[in-house]
C-alpha positions as CSV (number, residue, x, y, z in Angstrom):
1,X,0.0,0.0,0.0
2,X,1.3,3.4,-0.9
3,X,0.8,6.2,1.5
4,X,1.3,10.0,1.1
5,X,2.1,10.3,4.8
6,X,4.2,8.2,7.1
7,X,2.4,4.9,7.4
8,X,3.8,4.3,10.9
9,X,2.0,7.5,12.1
10,X,-1.4,6.7,10.7
11,X,-4.2,5.2,12.9
12,X,-5.8,2.0,11.8
13,X,-9.0,3.8,10.8
14,X,-7.0,6.0,8.3
15,X,-5.2,2.9,7.0
16,X,-8.5,1.2,6.4
17,X,-9.8,4.1,4.7
18,X,-6.8,4.4,2.5
19,X,-7.1,0.8,1.6
20,X,-10.9,1.2,0.7
21,X,-10.1,4.3,-1.4
22,X,-7.3,2.6,-3.3
23,X,-9.5,-0.5,-3.9
24,X,-12.3,1.7,-5.2
25,X,-9.9,3.4,-7.6
26,X,-8.8,0.0,-8.9
27,X,-12.4,-1.2,-9.3
28,X,-13.4,2.0,-11.2
29,X,-10.4,1.5,-13.5
30,X,-11.4,-2.1,-14.1
31,X,-14.9,-0.9,-15.1
32,X,-13.4,1.4,-17.6
33,X,-11.1,-1.3,-19.1
34,X,-14.0,-3.8,-19.5
35,X,-16.4,-1.2,-20.8
36,X,-13.9,-0.1,-23.5
37,X,-13.1,-3.7,-24.5
38,X,-16.7,-4.7,-24.7
39,X,-17.4,-1.6,-26.8
40,X,-14.8,-2.7,-29.4
41,X,-15.0,-6.4,-29.8
42,X,-16.9,-7.7,-32.7
43,X,-17.4,-11.1,-31.0
44,X,-20.9,-11.2,-29.5
45,X,-19.9,-14.0,-26.9
46,X,-16.9,-12.1,-25.8
47,X,-18.8,-8.8,-25.7
48,X,-21.4,-10.3,-23.2
49,X,-18.6,-11.8,-21.0
50,X,-16.8,-8.4,-20.9
51,X,-20.0,-6.7,-19.9
52,X,-20.6,-9.2,-17.2
53,X,-17.1,-8.7,-15.9
54,X,-17.6,-4.9,-16.1
55,X,-20.9,-5.2,-14.1
56,X,-19.2,-7.3,-11.4
57,X,-16.6,-4.5,-11.0
58,X,-19.4,-2.0,-10.7
59,X,-20.9,-4.1,-7.9
60,X,-17.5,-4.1,-6.1
61,X,-17.2,-0.4,-6.5
62,X,-20.7,0.1,-5.1
63,X,-19.9,-2.0,-2.1
64,X,-16.8,0.0,-1.4
65,X,-18.7,3.2,-1.7
66,X,-21.2,1.9,0.9
67,X,-18.3,0.9,3.2
68,X,-16.9,4.4,2.9
69,X,-20.3,5.9,3.6
70,X,-20.4,4.0,6.8
71,X,-16.8,4.4,7.9
72,X,-15.4,7.8,6.6
73,X,-16.8,11.2,7.5
74,X,-18.3,13.2,4.7
75,X,-19.4,10.4,2.4
76,X,-22.9,9.9,4.0
77,X,-23.8,13.6,3.6
78,X,-22.5,13.9,0.1
79,X,-24.1,10.7,-1.2
80,X,-27.5,11.8,0.4
81,X,-27.2,15.1,-1.5
82,X,-26.3,13.8,-4.9
83,X,-27.4,10.1,-5.4
84,X,-30.8,9.4,-6.9
85,X,-31.5,12.9,-7.9
86,X,-33.0,14.1,-11.2
87,X,-32.1,17.7,-11.2
88,X,-28.9,18.7,-13.0
89,X,-26.0,18.0,-10.6
90,X,-24.7,21.6,-10.4
91,X,-28.3,22.7,-9.5
92,X,-28.3,20.1,-6.8
93,X,-25.0,21.5,-5.5
94,X,-26.1,25.0,-5.5
95,X,-29.2,24.0,-3.5
96,X,-27.3,22.0,-1.0
97,X,-24.7,24.8,-0.5
98,X,-27.5,27.4,0.0
99,X,-29.7,25.0,2.1
100,X,-32.4,25.5,-0.5
101,X,-35.0,23.5,-2.1
102,X,-33.1,22.4,-5.2
103,X,-31.6,19.4,-3.4
104,X,-34.6,18.3,-1.5
105,X,-36.9,18.9,-4.5
106,X,-34.7,16.6,-6.6
107,X,-35.0,13.9,-4.1
108,X,-38.5,13.1,-5.3
109,X,-39.7,12.6,-8.9
110,X,-42.8,14.4,-7.9
111,X,-40.8,17.4,-6.8
112,X,-42.4,17.6,-3.3
113,X,-39.3,17.1,-1.4
114,X,-38.4,14.8,1.4
115,X,-41.0,13.4,3.7
116,X,-38.5,13.1,6.6
């Protein structure tokens, strides 16, 4: 594992987070590789296999994101702001920064905001 700071000075939580983040980067990179290969191959059977492998890597990335949400400060709040919204993401960001309705209205397809 490569660290940007002295590994012997990092606590276990930070080490675990670094491992999860590095693993997430590797999974996303693998998604990109499989996706490009699937797009280019003319062989239908290979194309389906590569898409299957890509989708497995997406699953792994999603699991790591969920682990980070549970175990690293900041992820939970940001994911709640941006995931499963339908408004343009910069509009969601503007609404979240101002505490306005843009982010909460985007949380519902009906535009009525959160029922929390």
